[in-house]
N, C-alpha and C positions, 0 to 999 in steps of 0.2 A: 504494500500500500504506500501511498505518498504521505510524507510527514515533513514538517519543518524542523530542521536540526541546526542548533547553534553549536559550532565546534570551537569557538574562541571569541574574544572580544571583536565585535563587528565582523565576524566571519560566520556566515550562515547560508543555508540553501535548502531547497526542497529536495528530499532524497527518497529513494525507494527502500523501504524497511520491511522486515517481517511483520505480518499482521499479528495482533494479539490473539492469544488463545485463553479462553476462560478456564481457570482452575477451580477447585472447590471453593464455593462461596463467592465466586466472581461472575461478572457478566461482561460481555463486549457490547459497546454502544456504537452505533453508526452516528458519527458526529454530524449535526445539522448546522450548528453556528457556534462561533467562538468569539469572545471579546479579548482585545489586547489591552493590557494595563501597564502602569508604571513599573511594576515589578518585572514584567517581561522586558521592558526597555533597559532596566538595570542589568539584567542578565546579558542582554545583547551588547551593552557597552562595557561590561565587566565590572561594574560598580556594586553589584548586589552583594550585600554583606555575607550571605550564605557561602559565596564562593571563597571568601577569605576566612571563614570560620570552620570549613570542612564539612558543611551540611549539603553542599552541592558541588558538582564539578562538570566541566565540559567532557564530552558532548552532552548537551541537554536538549530535551524536547519540551517546549513550553506549551502553555495553554491551560488555564484553570477556571475560566469563566465559560461555561459551555452548556449546550443542551443537545439532545439527540434521541434516538430510538434504540431500545434494547434489541439486538439481533441474535445473541447467543447467550445461554445461561450455562454455568458450570454445575458440577455435582453439588447437590444440597440446596440449590436455589429454586424457589418456586417458579414453575413454568408460567405462572400468570404474569411475570415480568416481561415475557416475550412480546415484542411489538409495542410496548408502552413508551410513551414520551416521558423523558426524564431529564433531570439535571442531577448534580451530586455534590456532596461535601468535598472540599479540597483536602481537609485534614483527616488523615488516616492514622489513628492511634494504634498502639500495640495490642490493646484490648485486655491487657493483664495488669498493668500498674494501677496504683490507687487513683490516679487522675482519670484514667479511662473508665475504671469501675465506678467512679463517682460522677460520670457523665461529662467529664471535661477532657475528652480525647484530643481536642484541639490544642491542649497544653502538654500533651504527652512528650516526654523528653526524646523518645525513640520514634516519633511520628514520621510518616511520609507526608509530603504535601504534593498533590498531583501537579506535575509540571513545574515544581519549584524545589522540593527538598527530598533528598534520599534517592534520587534517580528514578522515581516513578514517572513514566512517560506521560506527557501532557496531551491536551486535546487538539493541538494544531496539527491534525492528522485526519485521515479518513475514518479511523476507528480508535476507540479508547477502551482500555481495560479498567474496570472499576469494581471494588467490592460491593456486593449487593447491599450490604449494611449501610453504605454511603449514599444510596440512591434516594431521590425525592421525586415522586410522581408529579407530573404537570397536568393540571386540568385543561380542558379544551379552550377555556377562556384566557389561558396564558400561551401566547403564540411563541414562535421561535425567537423573535427579537427579545421579548420579555424573558423567555426561558434562559437565554444567555446572559441576562442581567440579574439573575437571582443571586449569584455569588456576591457581586458588589452590593446588591440590595440587602443581603443579610448583614454585611458589615455596616452599612449605613443605618439600617433599622436598629442595630444594637447601639450605635452612637446616639441616635435620636432618643431611644429609650433611656439611655444613661443620663441624658439631659433632663429627663422627667418633664417633657413638654406638655404639661396639662393646660387646660383651658385657662386663659388669662395670663399665662407665662409668656415672657419675651425671650426668644432664643436668637443668638448670633452665631452664624456659621462662617468661619474663615475658609475660603477656597471653593470656588464654583467649578470644581472638577466633578468627576462621576460620583465619588463618595459624598462630596459636599452637596451637590444638587439633589441627590437621592435623600440625603439627610434632611434637606429643606422640605422635601415632599412628605417624608414620614412625620416630621415634627408638625407640619401643617395638618396632616391627617389626624393627629392627636389634639388639635385645637389651639396650638400655640401661635403667637405672633412671631414671624420669623424674618430675620434680616440676614443679608449676605454681604461679605466683603471680598473683593477681588480686584484684578487689574485690567482685565480685558472687557471692553464695552459689550462685545457680542455675548460673552458668558453672563455678564450682569443682566443684560436684556433678557436672556433665556431664563435666568432665575426669576425675574419679574413675571415673565410669561407663565412660569410654572406656579406662580402664586405668592412668591415672596413679597412681604409688605414693604421691604426696602432693599435696595441693591446699591452698594457704596464702594468707592475706593477707600484705601486706608486714610487718605487725606480728607475725604469728605464725610467720613463716618461721624454722625452726630453724637452728642453726649446723651445717651439713653441708659436706662437701668436694665441691664440684661441679667435675667435670672440664671441663664446657662450660656456657655460659649463652647462651640465645637471647633476644634482645630483639625481641619481636613486638608492641610497643606504639607509641603515638604520644606517649609521655611524654618531656619534656625531661630528666627526672631518671633514668630507668631506664638509659640508656647508661652512666652513671658507676656506678650501683648494680651493674650486671652485671659491670663490671670489678672492683669490690670483692669480689663474691661468688665469682668464679671462682678455682680453685686456681692457684697458681704453675705455670707451664708449660702451663696449660689454653688453651681456645679460647673467644672471645666472638664470637657471630654477630649482626650487626645487619641486620635486615630491616624493622623498623618505621621510620616516618618521623614526626618531630614537626613541628608547625606552626611552631615557632621553633627556632633553632639550639640544639643540645644540647652540653654541655661534657664532655669526657673528659680526664683528666689523663694525658698520655702518660708522665709519670714513673712512674706506677703500672704502666702497661703494660710499660715497659722493665724496671723493677725486679722485676716478677713474671714476666718472660719469656713474656708472653701473646701468642698469635696472634689477631688480630682480622680478621674476614672480613665484607665487605659483600655483600649479595645483591640484585641487580636482575634481575627478570624470571624467569618460569617456563620460558623457552625450553629450556634444557638439561635440564629435569626433567620435561617433559610425558610422554614415553614411559614413564619410570619410574613416574610417578603412575598412568598408565593400567594398567600391569602390576600394581601393588600393589592398586589398586581391583579389578581383574579377579580377583585371587587371593583376595580377601576379607580380606587381612591388614590393610587399612586401610578403615575404614567412614566415608565422608563423610556418609551420610544423616542421622545424628543431629544434624548441625550445621545442617540446614535447618529453620528454625523455622516457616515458612509459605510457601505458594505463592499468588500473586495474579496478576491480569491486568495488561495494559499500562496500563489506565486508572488503576491505583493507584500507578504508579511515583512520581509527584510526591509523593504522601502519604508513601510509604516513605522517599524521600530527605529529606523534612522531619522524619522521626523517628517516623512512625506505625508501629505494629505491630498486626496483627489481634488481637482479644481472645483468640482461641484459639491464638495463636502458642506454639510450644514454647520451650524454654530456649536453643536454638541461636542463634548469631549471624547466620546467613545467611537472607536473604529471596530467594526465587526468583520469576521472572516467566515466565508463559506467554503469549507474544505472540499 
């Protein structure tokens, strides 16, 4: 089958590889659509921390935001999965440690991450091998575009929930990228007043179109009382800015990762009695994201700027966008 393979920094191509074979407890999925994200870009450029920590190595097959149809099931897997439209969890725990047994497999020290960690091949291919335990069925009301947005949606839902965006609360989201714009929609779905901070006019306009009550540059952001602030950027400066902007007694949610260490003054956190929450992984939020997509309360489709073929993945990771691409931050691939 055809798969996109990264063999070194900025060295990648579509290659013919052996198709996956479902072992016990596993299924093979015919991949329908895949999203490309910042993590994939970092692997392509060689900046991804896992490469330097020993959790990943070249060659690597990327792709962890996906949907498709189950075509083969292995021993011990219910045949009812055959033909079903699915997406799946990226985090594959060992299933034996206390974290896995406690329902926190996404924090397992020995976990695989599909297309990211431990050498488990990703979805930028015609087929994908997945444990049946990681599958999440997609209802008919969640099409392929939304299906491939469930993984980022699970992350964003967890960020929004951590902000506790109840009716009457005011939430500020730094970063109108995929996670930021989805966090905006999830917070809106819970009844909060939501504002966004970014730099690109087109992304800020999209945030407003999606329902944000205010879309600002850092310079134009007004002095307002924010009950919660979500940092969905890769900036080293925003974590401290988020802490400065949040109201005393409020919540700061950190889901973005910067390339270099960021500094937060814990004295400010203590003296403002702030709760800070870190978010890793979509795992606990996948079902909730599917439900909110299915209900129509959250619309991931406007975030997808363009859809291209597997042969264009290298160009996309290098920064290319089709000339007719929309304002959204996400590029999708149809293998």
